[in-house]
N, C-alpha and C positions, 0 to 999 in steps of 0.2 A: 473480511475484506476481500472484495472481488475485483478491484481494479486499482493498480498502482502504476503511476508514471513518474519515473525519475529522469530528469534531464540534467546531465552532469558534464561540466566543462564544455558547453556547447557554443561558447562565444558570447553568451548573454552576460549582462552585468552581474548576474548572480552565479556563483560557481555551481550551486545545486538548487534545483527547483523540483518540488514534489507536488503531484496532484493525486488525490485518492478518493474513491467511493467505497463506502462500507455497505455490503449487502448482507442482510440477515433476516431471520424471522421477525415479523413486525411486533410480536408480543414478547420478545426477549428483552429483559430490562438492561438498559445501557445508558451511559452518558456520552454524548458526542465529544465533550471536552471537559477536562479537569486537570488538576495538578496530580500527577502520578507519583512523584517523589519530590519532597521538599528539601531534603538535604542534598549536599553537593554530590554529583551534579544534579541540578534541578531538572525535572522531566515533566513535560506536558504532553497530553494526548487524550485519546478516547479511553473509556473504561467499560469493560463487560461486567455488569453488576451481578450476573448469574455465576459465571465461572471464574471471574477475576481476570486480571491481565488486560491486554490491549491488542488492537489490530494495527495501530500506528502510533509511534512515539518519537519525540524529539527532545534533545537535551540542550542545555545552555551553551554548549561548545559547538553547536551546529551539526551534531550527529543525528541522523534521521533513519528510522527503521520501520518497515512495515511487512506484513505477511499476507499471503493468500493460502487458503486451505486446499490441500490435494484431495479431491473426491475419492472416497473409498467405496467399493461395491457393497459392502455390508453396512455402510454408514460409519459415523464417528463412534469410537469405543469410549463410553462414558467412564470407564475405569482408569483411563490414562490422564496424565497431567494436562492442564489446559495449554494449548499452543500460545495463548496470550502472554505466557511468561517469556517467550523467546525474544520479542522486540525489546522488552525491558532489560534483558541481559545485554543485548547489542548496544543499547544507549547508556550503559553503565560506566563508560570511561570517557576519556578526552577525545578519542578518535574512533573512527569506524574500525580501523585495524585492531585497536584494543578490544572492541566489542566482539569481533569475530574470534579473536584468540580466547577470550573468556568463554564464549559459547561453546567452542570446540572442546575446551578443557573441562567445562563444568557439567554439560548435559549428557544424558544417555538417550540417543534417538529412540530406543525401544520404549521409553517412558511416555512418548508423545504420539498423537496421531500425526500423519505426515503433513508437511507444509513446505512452501517455498517462501523465501524472504529476500528482500533487498535492504541493504544498509549502506549509507554513504555519508560523506562530509565534504569539506572543501577540497580534500586531497585524494580521496579514493572512493571507489564504489565496488560493492561485492554482491554477488548472487549466491544464495545458500539453499541447499535442499536438506531437509531433515526427514529421514525415512527409516523405519525399523529395519534392523538387520544389517546396517552398514554405517560407517562413520559419516559425520556431517560432511557434505560436499560443499566446497568453497571455490568460487570462480571469480577472480578479479575481472572487472568489466572495463572496456575502453570508453573514452569520452563519447557522448552521444545521448540519444533518447532511448530509454529502455522501458517497455510496457509489459506489465505482468498481470495476468488474470488467473483464473483457476486452472492453469495449465502450465507446463514447464516454459521457462523463458526461451524464446526463440522458436518454439513449436508453432507451426501454422495455426492461426486463430482468426476467424472472421471478426471477432470483437476487437482484437488488437489491431488488425488492419484497418478497421473502421476508425479507430481512434487516431491512428497514424495518418490516415487520409485527411481527417478533419484538421489535424495539426499542420499538415503540409499546405492546406488550402487557406490557412489563417496567417496571422502575423508571427506564428511560431511562439517559442517560449521567451522571446525578448520582451513581450508584453503579457506576462502570465495572468495578471488580474483582469484583463479583458478577454483573453483567448480561452484560458483553461476552464473557467466556470461554464462557458457554453458547451465545451466538449464534455465535461462531466454531466451536464444536463441533457445530453443527446439521447433521444428515444428511438432512433433509427435501428431497426433490426436488419442486418444484412442477410436477408432470407436466401437469396440466390447463392451467396457464398457458403452459407451453412449447409444447404443441400448439396452443393458441389463437394464440400469437405467430407460429408457423410458418404457420398457416392464414390469418393476416392479412397475409402477405407479409413477415414479419419476418426472413426469411432464416436461421432457426435451423437449423444443421446441425452439431451436435456431440454428444458422448456425454451422455446424460441425467445421469449422475453428476456432471458438472462444473457443474451448476446448483445443487448443494448448497453450503452455505458450507464444509463440511469434506468434501473430495473423496477418494474411495477407488475406484481402478480398477486393473486389472492394469498394473503398471509405472509408474503415474502417480498423483499425489495430493497432498494437503496435507502438506508436509514440516515446517513449523514455523509458529508463530504468535507475534505480538508485541502487547503493549499498552503504550501510553505515555500519560502525563498530564503536560502542561506546566503548572506552577503559575504564579500571578502572579509578577511579576518579583522581588518581595522575599521569596518563600516557599521558596527553596531550589532543589534540582536537579530536573530532569525525572525522574519515576518511570518505570521501565522493567521490564517483566516479559516473559520469553521462555519459550515451550514448545518444547523441542527434539524435535519430532515432531508428529503430528496432535493438535490440542488436545482431541480426544475421549478421548485416552488419556495424553498426555504432560502432566505437571504444569507449571504456570507457575512459574518461578523468578524471584525479584526480583534484578535485576542492577544496581539503582540505584547501589550502592556503587562500581561500576566507573568512575564519572565522576571520582573522586578518586584512583584508583590510578595 
């Protein structure tokens, strides 16, 4: 997963809205949506058919968790456990707080390649960092819009700033089903901002195409997209839409009914 947007307690009619693009090798087998856990709590999300686990998951209580990978100079260590296990731990309880407590208690960061995660529900939102050699870092977040790519949350990012500018120029997250699909499908690469970040010592060294929200390169790109809206506690199930392919061409399909199947 290379782009996560969590809008939490922003004054919208939904306490939590999530928009996400998953970027990956095009030939890596995966399902953009399936039932990840049938027993209580029921969990829906994408599935990595190669390594197992998921990049984004939600449970029937309105807990949503997603991750982005932290790039490593030597690449991913294939001998470590899949990072896709981490969101599943986070959505294993009734609340985001329960999930954070379980993850901190159960995992050894040295067993995983490094990653950043967001997990939230109607009442709380957390940012976590899993990195070898130190305990899991947990940061409660304030109400607002939080955008995470393959970089630490809050670090200057041309990609994040582009997403924020599109959101500010639109109707915002009050109308997520009209606004956010267009943002996830955006192909604009903020070239000037990327070059400026590099010249300022930002350490930018990746393909320019990956700074777009919707990524297209040879052999790698945006494989799927997901939109979720967690309603107030008395207002029914979490609404969930999934695009099985890049959101610039693949339609979003409403899979909300799968909560009760």
